mmCIF file of the N, C-alpha and C atoms, coordinates in Angstrom:
data_MODEL
# 
_entry.id   MODEL 
# 
loop_
_atom_site.group_PDB 
_atom_site.id 
_atom_site.type_symbol 
_atom_site.label_atom_id 
_atom_site.label_alt_id 
_atom_site.label_comp_id 
_atom_site.label_asym_id 
_atom_site.label_entity_id 
_atom_site.label_seq_id 
_atom_site.pdbx_PDB_ins_code 
_atom_site.Cartn_x 
_atom_site.Cartn_y 
_atom_site.Cartn_z 
_atom_site.occupancy 
_atom_site.B_iso_or_equiv 
_atom_site.pdbx_formal_charge 
_atom_site.auth_seq_id 
_atom_site.auth_comp_id 
_atom_site.auth_asym_id 
_atom_site.auth_atom_id 
_atom_site.pdbx_PDB_model_num 
ATOM 1   N N  . MET A 1 1  ? 131.305 96.754 272.349 1.00 0.00 ? 1  MET A N  1 
ATOM 2   C CA . MET A 1 1  ? 130.398 95.678 272.000 1.00 0.00 ? 1  MET A CA 1 
ATOM 3   C C  . MET A 1 1  ? 130.577 95.259 270.541 1.00 0.00 ? 1  MET A C  1 
ATOM 4   N N  . GLN A 1 2  ? 130.744 96.230 269.676 1.00 0.00 ? 2  GLN A N  1 
ATOM 5   C CA . GLN A 1 2  ? 130.866 95.915 268.247 1.00 0.00 ? 2  GLN A CA 1 
ATOM 6   C C  . GLN A 1 2  ? 132.152 95.139 267.961 1.00 0.00 ? 2  GLN A C  1 
ATOM 7   N N  . LYS A 1 3  ? 133.248 95.489 268.647 1.00 0.00 ? 3  LYS A N  1 
ATOM 8   C CA . LYS A 1 3  ? 134.503 94.767 268.430 1.00 0.00 ? 3  LYS A CA 1 
ATOM 9   C C  . LYS A 1 3  ? 134.366 93.302 268.838 1.00 0.00 ? 3  LYS A C  1 
ATOM 10  N N  . ALA A 1 4  ? 133.702 93.051 269.924 1.00 0.00 ? 4  ALA A N  1 
ATOM 11  C CA . ALA A 1 4  ? 133.511 91.671 270.373 1.00 0.00 ? 4  ALA A CA 1 
ATOM 12  C C  . ALA A 1 4  ? 132.640 90.901 269.388 1.00 0.00 ? 4  ALA A C  1 
ATOM 13  N N  . PHE A 1 5  ? 131.653 91.569 268.814 1.00 0.00 ? 5  PHE A N  1 
ATOM 14  C CA . PHE A 1 5  ? 130.770 90.911 267.855 1.00 0.00 ? 5  PHE A CA 1 
ATOM 15  C C  . PHE A 1 5  ? 131.512 90.571 266.569 1.00 0.00 ? 5  PHE A C  1 
ATOM 16  N N  . LEU A 1 6  ? 132.370 91.463 266.107 1.00 0.00 ? 6  LEU A N  1 
ATOM 17  C CA . LEU A 1 6  ? 133.081 91.247 264.850 1.00 0.00 ? 6  LEU A CA 1 
ATOM 18  C C  . LEU A 1 6  ? 134.154 90.172 264.961 1.00 0.00 ? 6  LEU A C  1 
ATOM 19  N N  . ARG A 1 7  ? 134.632 89.898 266.139 1.00 0.00 ? 7  ARG A N  1 
ATOM 20  C CA . ARG A 1 7  ? 135.701 88.915 266.301 1.00 0.00 ? 7  ARG A CA 1 
ATOM 21  C C  . ARG A 1 7  ? 135.181 87.498 266.554 1.00 0.00 ? 7  ARG A C  1 
ATOM 22  N N  . GLN A 1 8  ? 133.896 87.301 266.532 1.00 0.00 ? 8  GLN A N  1 
ATOM 23  C CA . GLN A 1 8  ? 133.345 85.972 266.751 1.00 0.00 ? 8  GLN A CA 1 
ATOM 24  C C  . GLN A 1 8  ? 133.620 85.094 265.532 1.00 0.00 ? 8  GLN A C  1 
ATOM 25  N N  . PRO A 1 9  ? 134.112 83.885 265.741 1.00 0.00 ? 9  PRO A N  1 
ATOM 26  C CA . PRO A 1 9  ? 134.340 82.999 264.593 1.00 0.00 ? 9  PRO A CA 1 
ATOM 27  C C  . PRO A 1 9  ? 133.016 82.553 263.973 1.00 0.00 ? 9  PRO A C  1 
ATOM 28  N N  . THR A 1 10 ? 132.979 82.538 262.678 1.00 0.00 ? 10 THR A N  1 
ATOM 29  C CA . THR A 1 10 ? 131.753 82.159 261.977 1.00 0.00 ? 10 THR A CA 1 
ATOM 30  C C  . THR A 1 10 ? 131.811 80.734 261.454 1.00 0.00 ? 10 THR A C  1 
ATOM 31  N N  . GLY A 1 11 ? 132.985 80.146 261.429 1.00 0.00 ? 11 GLY A N  1 
ATOM 32  C CA . GLY A 1 11 ? 133.120 78.812 260.866 1.00 0.00 ? 11 GLY A CA 1 
ATOM 33  C C  . GLY A 1 11 ? 133.382 78.831 259.372 1.00 0.00 ? 11 GLY A C  1 
ATOM 34  N N  . ILE A 1 12 ? 133.292 80.013 258.781 1.00 0.00 ? 12 ILE A N  1 
ATOM 35  C CA . ILE A 1 12 ? 133.565 80.154 257.355 1.00 0.00 ? 12 ILE A CA 1 
ATOM 36  C C  . ILE A 1 12 ? 134.970 80.729 257.218 1.00 0.00 ? 12 ILE A C  1 
ATOM 37  N N  . GLY A 1 13 ? 135.806 80.057 256.495 1.00 0.00 ? 13 GLY A N  1 
ATOM 38  C CA . GLY A 1 13 ? 137.162 80.554 256.318 1.00 0.00 ? 13 GLY A CA 1 
ATOM 39  C C  . GLY A 1 13 ? 137.852 79.840 255.181 1.00 0.00 ? 13 GLY A C  1 
ATOM 40  N N  . TRP A 1 14 ? 139.010 80.341 254.834 1.00 0.00 ? 14 TRP A N  1 
ATOM 41  C CA . TRP A 1 14 ? 139.809 79.759 253.760 1.00 0.00 ? 14 TRP A CA 1 
ATOM 42  C C  . TRP A 1 14 ? 140.802 78.792 254.373 1.00 0.00 ? 14 TRP A C  1 
ATOM 43  N N  . LYS A 1 15 ? 140.706 77.554 253.998 1.00 0.00 ? 15 LYS A N  1 
ATOM 44  C CA . LYS A 1 15 ? 141.656 76.544 254.458 1.00 0.00 ? 15 LYS A CA 1 
ATOM 45  C C  . LYS A 1 15 ? 142.448 76.085 253.243 1.00 0.00 ? 15 LYS A C  1 
ATOM 46  N N  . VAL A 1 16 ? 143.496 76.824 252.937 1.00 0.00 ? 16 VAL A N  1 
ATOM 47  C CA . VAL A 1 16 ? 144.235 76.611 251.697 1.00 0.00 ? 16 VAL A CA 1 
ATOM 48  C C  . VAL A 1 16 ? 145.524 75.837 251.926 1.00 0.00 ? 16 VAL A C  1 
ATOM 49  N N  . GLN A 1 17 ? 145.990 75.771 253.141 1.00 0.00 ? 17 GLN A N  1 
ATOM 50  C CA . GLN A 1 17 ? 147.271 75.129 253.384 1.00 0.00 ? 17 GLN A CA 1 
ATOM 51  C C  . GLN A 1 17 ? 147.235 73.668 252.970 1.00 0.00 ? 17 GLN A C  1 
ATOM 52  N N  . GLY A 1 18 ? 148.231 73.272 252.195 1.00 0.00 ? 18 GLY A N  1 
ATOM 53  C CA . GLY A 1 18 ? 148.324 71.898 251.740 1.00 0.00 ? 18 GLY A CA 1 
ATOM 54  C C  . GLY A 1 18 ? 147.491 71.589 250.513 1.00 0.00 ? 18 GLY A C  1 
ATOM 55  N N  . LYS A 1 19 ? 146.675 72.522 250.066 1.00 0.00 ? 19 LYS A N  1 
ATOM 56  C CA . LYS A 1 19 ? 145.812 72.288 248.913 1.00 0.00 ? 19 LYS A CA 1 
ATOM 57  C C  . LYS A 1 19 ? 146.172 73.212 247.758 1.00 0.00 ? 19 LYS A C  1 
ATOM 58  N N  . ARG A 1 20 ? 147.368 73.739 247.802 1.00 0.00 ? 20 ARG A N  1 
ATOM 59  C CA . ARG A 1 20 ? 147.779 74.720 246.805 1.00 0.00 ? 20 ARG A CA 1 
ATOM 60  C C  . ARG A 1 20 ? 147.771 74.146 245.393 1.00 0.00 ? 20 ARG A C  1 
ATOM 61  N N  . ARG A 1 21 ? 148.183 72.903 245.221 1.00 0.00 ? 21 ARG A N  1 
ATOM 62  C CA . ARG A 1 21 ? 148.217 72.338 243.866 1.00 0.00 ? 21 ARG A CA 1 
ATOM 63  C C  . ARG A 1 21 ? 146.812 72.164 243.303 1.00 0.00 ? 21 ARG A C  1 
ATOM 64  N N  . PHE A 1 22 ? 145.828 71.899 244.165 1.00 0.00 ? 22 PHE A N  1 
ATOM 65  C CA . PHE A 1 22 ? 144.447 71.795 243.689 1.00 0.00 ? 22 PHE A CA 1 
ATOM 66  C C  . PHE A 1 22 ? 143.915 73.154 243.260 1.00 0.00 ? 22 PHE A C  1 
ATOM 67  N N  . TRP A 1 23 ? 144.281 74.197 243.996 1.00 0.00 ? 23 TRP A N  1 
ATOM 68  C CA . TRP A 1 23 ? 143.879 75.549 243.614 1.00 0.00 ? 23 TRP A CA 1 
ATOM 69  C C  . TRP A 1 23 ? 144.514 75.930 242.286 1.00 0.00 ? 23 TRP A C  1 
ATOM 70  N N  . LEU A 1 24 ? 145.799 75.635 242.129 1.00 0.00 ? 24 LEU A N  1 
ATOM 71  C CA . LEU A 1 24 ? 146.478 75.957 240.869 1.00 0.00 ? 24 LEU A CA 1 
ATOM 72  C C  . LEU A 1 24 ? 145.881 75.165 239.713 1.00 0.00 ? 24 LEU A C  1 
ATOM 73  N N  . ALA A 1 25 ? 145.567 73.917 239.949 1.00 0.00 ? 25 ALA A N  1 
ATOM 74  C CA . ALA A 1 25 ? 144.947 73.106 238.895 1.00 0.00 ? 25 ALA A CA 1 
ATOM 75  C C  . ALA A 1 25 ? 143.567 73.641 238.537 1.00 0.00 ? 25 ALA A C  1 
ATOM 76  N N  . ALA A 1 26 ? 142.825 74.106 239.524 1.00 0.00 ? 26 ALA A N  1 
ATOM 77  C CA . ALA A 1 26 ? 141.493 74.652 239.253 1.00 0.00 ? 26 ALA A CA 1 
ATOM 78  C C  . ALA A 1 26 ? 141.570 75.966 238.488 1.00 0.00 ? 26 ALA A C  1 
ATOM 79  N N  . TRP A 1 27 ? 142.602 76.760 238.748 1.00 0.00 ? 27 TRP A N  1 
ATOM 80  C CA . TRP A 1 27 ? 142.740 78.051 238.059 1.00 0.00 ? 27 TRP A CA 1 
ATOM 81  C C  . TRP A 1 27 ? 143.318 77.902 236.665 1.00 0.00 ? 27 TRP A C  1 
ATOM 82  N N  . PHE A 1 28 ? 144.397 77.132 236.545 1.00 0.00 ? 28 PHE A N  1 
ATOM 83  C CA . PHE A 1 28 ? 145.111 77.072 235.270 1.00 0.00 ? 28 PHE A CA 1 
ATOM 84  C C  . PHE A 1 28 ? 144.779 75.837 234.445 1.00 0.00 ? 28 PHE A C  1 
ATOM 85  N N  . GLY A 1 29 ? 144.190 74.831 235.050 1.00 0.00 ? 29 GLY A N  1 
ATOM 86  C CA . GLY A 1 29 ? 143.858 73.605 234.341 1.00 0.00 ? 29 GLY A CA 1 
ATOM 87  C C  . GLY A 1 29 ? 142.954 73.807 233.136 1.00 0.00 ? 29 GLY A C  1 
ATOM 88  N N  . PRO A 1 30 ? 141.848 74.530 233.266 1.00 0.00 ? 30 PRO A N  1 
ATOM 89  C CA . PRO A 1 30 ? 140.981 74.722 232.097 1.00 0.00 ? 30 PRO A CA 1 
ATOM 90  C C  . PRO A 1 30 ? 141.672 75.435 230.939 1.00 0.00 ? 30 PRO A C  1 
ATOM 91  N N  . ALA A 1 31 ? 142.492 76.422 231.235 1.00 0.00 ? 31 ALA A N  1 
ATOM 92  C CA . ALA A 1 31 ? 143.200 77.136 230.166 1.00 0.00 ? 31 ALA A CA 1 
ATOM 93  C C  . ALA A 1 31 ? 144.213 76.224 229.482 1.00 0.00 ? 31 ALA A C  1 
ATOM 94  N N  . VAL A 1 32 ? 144.933 75.450 230.266 1.00 0.00 ? 32 VAL A N  1 
ATOM 95  C CA . VAL A 1 32 ? 145.928 74.537 229.701 1.00 0.00 ? 32 VAL A CA 1 
ATOM 96  C C  . VAL A 1 32 ? 145.243 73.468 228.854 1.00 0.00 ? 32 VAL A C  1 
ATOM 97  N N  . LEU A 1 33 ? 144.147 72.919 229.344 1.00 0.00 ? 33 LEU A N  1 
ATOM 98  C CA . LEU A 1 33 ? 143.433 71.894 228.580 1.00 0.00 ? 33 LEU A CA 1 
ATOM 99  C C  . LEU A 1 33 ? 142.818 72.462 227.305 1.00 0.00 ? 33 LEU A C  1 
ATOM 100 N N  . THR A 1 34 ? 142.351 73.706 227.348 1.00 0.00 ? 34 THR A N  1 
ATOM 101 C CA . THR A 1 34 ? 141.812 74.342 226.147 1.00 0.00 ? 34 THR A CA 1 
ATOM 102 C C  . THR A 1 34 ? 142.896 74.530 225.099 1.00 0.00 ? 34 THR A C  1 
ATOM 103 N N  . LEU A 1 35 ? 144.056 75.022 225.519 1.00 0.00 ? 35 LEU A N  1 
ATOM 104 C CA . LEU A 1 35 ? 145.164 75.199 224.576 1.00 0.00 ? 35 LEU A CA 1 
ATOM 105 C C  . LEU A 1 35 ? 145.636 73.861 224.020 1.00 0.00 ? 35 LEU A C  1 
ATOM 106 N N  . LEU A 1 36 ? 145.719 72.858 224.863 1.00 0.00 ? 36 LEU A N  1 
ATOM 107 C CA . LEU A 1 36 ? 146.131 71.535 224.409 1.00 0.00 ? 36 LEU A CA 1 
ATOM 108 C C  . LEU A 1 36 ? 145.125 70.970 223.412 1.00 0.00 ? 36 LEU A C  1 
ATOM 109 N N  . GLY A 1 37 ? 143.851 71.167 223.675 1.00 0.00 ? 37 GLY A N  1 
ATOM 110 C CA . GLY A 1 37 ? 142.823 70.708 222.746 1.00 0.00 ? 37 GLY A CA 1 
ATOM 111 C C  . GLY A 1 37 ? 142.909 71.412 221.404 1.00 0.00 ? 37 GLY A C  1 
ATOM 112 N N  . ALA A 1 38 ? 143.170 72.721 221.422 1.00 0.00 ? 38 ALA A N  1 
ATOM 113 C CA . ALA A 1 38 ? 143.307 73.468 220.169 1.00 0.00 ? 38 ALA A CA 1 
ATOM 114 C C  . ALA A 1 38 ? 144.518 72.989 219.379 1.00 0.00 ? 38 ALA A C  1 
ATOM 115 N N  . VAL A 1 39 ? 145.619 72.755 220.064 1.00 0.00 ? 39 VAL A N  1 
ATOM 116 C CA . VAL A 1 39 ? 146.828 72.269 219.387 1.00 0.00 ? 39 VAL A CA 1 
ATOM 117 C C  . VAL A 1 39 ? 146.572 70.901 218.763 1.00 0.00 ? 39 VAL A C  1 
ATOM 118 N N  . LEU A 1 40 ? 145.947 70.011 219.501 1.00 0.00 ? 40 LEU A N  1 
ATOM 119 C CA . LEU A 1 40 ? 145.662 68.676 218.964 1.00 0.00 ? 40 LEU A CA 1 
ATOM 120 C C  . LEU A 1 40 ? 144.670 68.732 217.808 1.00 0.00 ? 40 LEU A C  1 
ATOM 121 N N  . TYR A 1 41 ? 143.668 69.592 217.903 1.00 0.00 ? 41 TYR A N  1 
ATOM 122 C CA . TYR A 1 41 ? 142.672 69.705 216.837 1.00 0.00 ? 41 TYR A CA 1 
ATOM 123 C C  . TYR A 1 41 ? 143.315 70.200 215.549 1.00 0.00 ? 41 TYR A C  1 
ATOM 124 N N  . PHE A 1 42 ? 144.078 71.280 215.643 1.00 0.00 ? 42 PHE A N  1 
ATOM 125 C CA . PHE A 1 42 ? 144.677 71.832 214.436 1.00 0.00 ? 42 PHE A CA 1 
ATOM 126 C C  . PHE A 1 42 ? 145.852 71.002 213.939 1.00 0.00 ? 42 PHE A C  1 
ATOM 127 N N  . ASP A 1 43 ? 146.386 70.129 214.790 1.00 0.00 ? 43 ASP A N  1 
ATOM 128 C CA . ASP A 1 43 ? 147.384 69.170 214.327 1.00 0.00 ? 43 ASP A CA 1 
ATOM 129 C C  . ASP A 1 43 ? 146.712 68.108 213.453 1.00 0.00 ? 43 ASP A C  1 
ATOM 130 N N  . GLN A 1 44 ? 145.500 67.723 213.816 1.00 0.00 ? 44 GLN A N  1 
ATOM 131 C CA . GLN A 1 44 ? 144.771 66.717 213.045 1.00 0.00 ? 44 GLN A CA 1 
ATOM 132 C C  . GLN A 1 44 ? 144.106 67.306 211.805 1.00 0.00 ? 44 GLN A C  1 
ATOM 133 N N  . PHE A 1 45 ? 143.675 68.562 211.885 1.00 0.00 ? 45 PHE A N  1 
ATOM 134 C CA . PHE A 1 45 ? 142.972 69.222 210.779 1.00 0.00 ? 45 PHE A CA 1 
ATOM 135 C C  . PHE A 1 45 ? 143.654 70.548 210.434 1.00 0.00 ? 45 PHE A C  1 
ATOM 136 N N  . PRO A 1 46 ? 144.849 70.501 209.842 1.00 0.00 ? 46 PRO A N  1 
ATOM 137 C CA . PRO A 1 46 ? 145.578 71.751 209.569 1.00 0.00 ? 46 PRO A CA 1 
ATOM 138 C C  . PRO A 1 46 ? 144.892 72.635 208.529 1.00 0.00 ? 46 PRO A C  1 
ATOM 139 N N  . SER A 1 47 ? 144.048 72.073 207.669 1.00 0.00 ? 47 SER A N  1 
ATOM 140 C CA . SER A 1 47 ? 143.376 72.894 206.659 1.00 0.00 ? 47 SER A CA 1 
ATOM 141 C C  . SER A 1 47 ? 142.339 73.829 207.291 1.00 0.00 ? 47 SER A C  1 
ATOM 142 N N  . ARG A 1 48 ? 141.899 73.536 208.492 1.00 0.00 ? 48 ARG A N  1 
ATOM 143 C CA . ARG A 1 48 ? 140.909 74.383 209.176 1.00 0.00 ? 48 ARG A CA 1 
ATOM 144 C C  . ARG A 1 48 ? 141.541 75.605 209.835 1.00 0.00 ? 48 ARG A C  1 
ATOM 145 N N  . LEU A 1 49 ? 142.851 75.619 209.953 1.00 0.00 ? 49 LEU A N  1 
ATOM 146 C CA . LEU A 1 49 ? 143.548 76.734 210.593 1.00 0.00 ? 49 LEU A CA 1 
ATOM 147 C C  . LEU A 1 49 ? 143.710 77.869 209.599 1.00 0.00 ? 49 LEU A C  1 
ATOM 148 N N  . ASP A 1 50 ? 143.121 79.011 209.901 1.00 0.00 ? 50 ASP A N  1 
ATOM 149 C CA . ASP A 1 50 ? 143.208 80.180 209.029 1.00 0.00 ? 50 ASP A CA 1 
ATOM 150 C C  . ASP A 1 50 ? 143.629 81.366 209.888 1.00 0.00 ? 50 ASP A C  1 
ATOM 151 N N  . LEU A 1 51 ? 144.898 81.707 209.823 1.00 0.00 ? 51 LEU A N  1 
ATOM 152 C CA . LEU A 1 51 ? 145.405 82.788 210.663 1.00 0.00 ? 51 LEU A CA 1 
ATOM 153 C C  . LEU A 1 51 ? 145.225 84.162 210.033 1.00 0.00 ? 51 LEU A C  1 
ATOM 154 N N  . PHE A 1 52 ? 145.115 84.235 208.707 1.00 0.00 ? 52 PHE A N  1 
ATOM 155 C CA . PHE A 1 52 ? 145.018 85.557 208.067 1.00 0.00 ? 52 PHE A CA 1 
ATOM 156 C C  . PHE A 1 52 ? 143.811 85.668 207.204 1.00 0.00 ? 52 PHE A C  1 
# 
């Protein structure tokens, strides 16, 4: 009985096929945009960059 209960479809699942680029953009997009923003900011205001 338990096996039959566990195999019932719930309607909740991962439908990732064909949407891989959206997943990659969602994962890596914020990091890339943050780095790009930092590069552009310190390119415009190099006196604010203090590495040491």
